[in-house]
N, C-alpha and C positions, 0 to 999 in steps of 0.2 A: 165696422168699428174695431178692426184688429188692433190689439195692443201688444207690441213687442216689448216685453218686460226686461230684456237684457241684450243690448247691442253695443258694439264698439265702433261706432262711426268715427270715433276719434283715432282710429288706427291708421297707420301709414298706407295701408292697402287702398284707401279711398282718396288719397291726395290728388289724384288726377281726374276723378269723375264724381266727386261727392254730390254735386248738384243733381246729376242724372240719377244717381242712386236714390236720392230723396224724392225726386219726381216720380220714380217708379213705385216707391213705397206708398206715396199718397194716391197714385192711380189705382193701386191694388186695395185701397181701403184701409191702410194703416193710419189710424187717427192719433195714436200715442206711441211714443218710443222713449224708453229710458236708456240713455247713453251712460255707460259705467266707466268711471275713471279709477285707476288703481295704482298710479304713481304720479309724480309731479307733472310730467308732461301730459299724460292722458286726462288727469283731473282738470288741468287748465283748459284743455281742448273741449272736454265735456261741458264745462261751464259756458265756454264761448258758443257752442252749438245750441245749448239750452236758451241762451239769450238771443240767438239769431233766428230760431224757428219756434213758432207757437206750439207745435206738436211734440217737440223734444223736451224731455226733462233729464235731470242729471242725478247720478249717484256718485258719492265720493268716498273713497276708502283706500286701503293699502293691500295689495295682493300678497298672499303668503310666500310665493316664490321669491319676492323681493323684500321680505320682512327684515332681512339683515341690513337693508339700506335705510329703513325708516328711522327718522330722528324724532325727538320730542317736539321740535319745531314743526315737523310735518304733521304730527298729531294735533297740535294747536291750530295749524292752518286748516285742517279738515274740520275741526270744531267751529272755527270762524265761518267756513263755507256752509256749514249746516243751517245757518240762518238765511241763506239765499232763498228767495221765494220759489225757485224752480229746482232746488235740491230736495229730493223726495226719499232718500235712503242713504245709509252709510254702508259702504262696501264697493267692490266686493272684498270680502275678508274670509278667513278660514284657515284651512291646512292643506298642504300639497306635499305628499310624501313620494310623488313620482320623480320630481326634480330635486336635486340635492344642493341647490345654491344656498338656501337658508337652513341652518340647523333646526331640528324639531323644537327644541326648547325656545329658540328665538321666535319661531312661528307661533307657538302657543302663547308666549308673552304678548306679542303684537295683537294676536286674535283677542285675548282677554281685554287688553287696553281699548280696543275698538268697540267691543261690546259695552264696556263701561261708558265710553264716550256716547254711544248711541242712546243708552239709557238716560244720560245726562241731558241730551238735546231732544230726546223723545222722538226718534226716528227709527223706522224698521231697518233691519240689517239684511244684506244679501250675502249668502254663504257659498263660498267656493270649497268644494271637497273633492280631493283626488287621492284615492288609496288611503284615506284616513278617517273612515266613517265612525269608528268607535270613539276615537279621541274628539272628533267634532261634536258628536252628540253629548259626550261627557262634559265638555267645556260649556256648551250651551246650557246644560242643566245646572252646572256648578255656578255659572255667572248670572243665572236668572234671566236668560235671554227672552223668556216668555213674556216679560214685562213690556217689551216692544214688538216681539214677533219679527217676522220677516219672510224671506224666500229661500228655499233650497234650490239654488240655481242649477239648471241642467241636470236634473235628478236622474241617477241611474241605479239607485239602491233598491233594496227589497221593500215589499209592502209593509213588513214589520217596522223597518226604519222610518218609512214614510209616516206611519201611525205615531211613532215616538215623536217625530218632528211636529206633526199636526197637534199633538197634545201640548206642545210648547208654543202654540199660536203661530206656526209656520205654514206657509203655502208651498205647494210642490209644483215646480216649474219644469216643463219639458221642452226640449229643443229638437234639432234635426235628427239626432240618433233614434228617436222614437219612430221615425219613418224607415229605418233600415230593416231589411228582411230578417236579419239575425238578432234583432233587438227584442228578444223574448221578455226579459224582465221589465224594461221600461213600458212595453205595451201592456203587460199584465197590470202594472201599478196604475198606469194612465186610465185603464178601463175600470179599475176598482175603487179608487179613492173618491171621497165625496166631491161632487161637482163644485161646491162652494169653496174648495181649497185648491183648485186647479188653475195653473197659469201656463202661458205659452211664451216662447222666446226664440231668438235665433242664435244668440252668442256670436253674431256675425263680427268679423269675416270668417269665423271658424264653424265647424260642425254643420256644414251645408246639408240640407235635407235631400232625400231622393225627390225628384230625378236629377238633381244638379250636384250630387255628391262628388267631391273632389275638386269642385270649382269654388271660387270666392262666394261666400254667403252674403246676404243683404236683407234688410228688413222686409222687403216685399215677399220674401220666401217664407215668412211666418205662416202664410196661408196654407202651406203644405203640411205644416205641423198641425194646424187646426183641422184640416180635412182628415188627416190620419186619425187623430184622437176622436173626432166626432163620429167617424166610421166605427172605431173600436167600441164606442159607447152606444152605438145605435141612435145617435142624436141628429137632429136637423142641424145643418152647418150654421145657419144664421143664429139659431138658439145657442149653439155652443160658443160662437164668437161673442155674442152679447154677454153671456154669463162670465166668460173668462175676462172680458174687458171690464165688467162690473167688479169682478174679484180684484183685478189689478188696481182699479181706482180706489177700492176700499183699503187695500194694504198701503198704498202710496199716499192716501189722503188727497186724492185729486177729485175735484167736484165737477169738472167740465168734460 
C-alpha cells in the first residue's frame, strides 16, 4: 500500500508511455498517488488523470517560479476546483529563490493568497521551498497555515526546521534525495522525526532515487525511498509502508 504523495504524471515526460508507467506503479504496490498541478496546463491534466484512474488524486495550485503569470481568474479557478471530489490539497505553492523568473515580492503575495484560499476551502497545502526556508516558515506562521496544515514537499532542511513545521501541523515528506549517499541531513531528519509525521514521495519525473539516479523518475520508484527510510529507522518495511500510507490518508482526508 505505497502512497506516492507527490507526482507529476501530468508532465510531458510521460506523453509516450503513461499507461506503462501506471501499470508498473500498480504492480509495485502503489495504491495511491497524488498528481500535483502547478499551472493551467498541469492542473487540467491532473484533474483528467484523477478522473480517469481510481488510485490517482489531484492537488491544484500555482508554482512560485511562475507566480508572476498567475491572475485573479486563475486563483478563482483553483478555488472552484477545490470542490472536486478528488482534489485533496492546494499546491504546490511556496517560494523558490533559485530561479529568478518571478520577483520575491510577487512570489510572497501569491503564496499568501493561496494559503488564504486553502483556509477558505479547508484543504491542506503542499509547500515548495527552494533556498527560501526562513521566509517560507515566516509566511506560514504569519498566515496561520496551521489551521489547515499540509506537507513540506521533498524536505531537505534541518531537524530544527522540521520541528517548526510540525508544530504548525505539517507533515515532512521525503523523496529520492534521501537515498543519495551524500544526503546526510535528509537521512538524519528522516531517522529522527516522529513516525506519525513522515511521508514519502517521488516528485517524478524529477529527483530519481538510487539506483536509478539520473534517469526519469516514476511512482513505482517510491519503494526505494520507503526501503531507505525504513532501514534508517530500523523498521520493518511493511510496517513503515502502512504507517506512511495511513499518514497520507489522514492529511489528505482519504478514507479508502
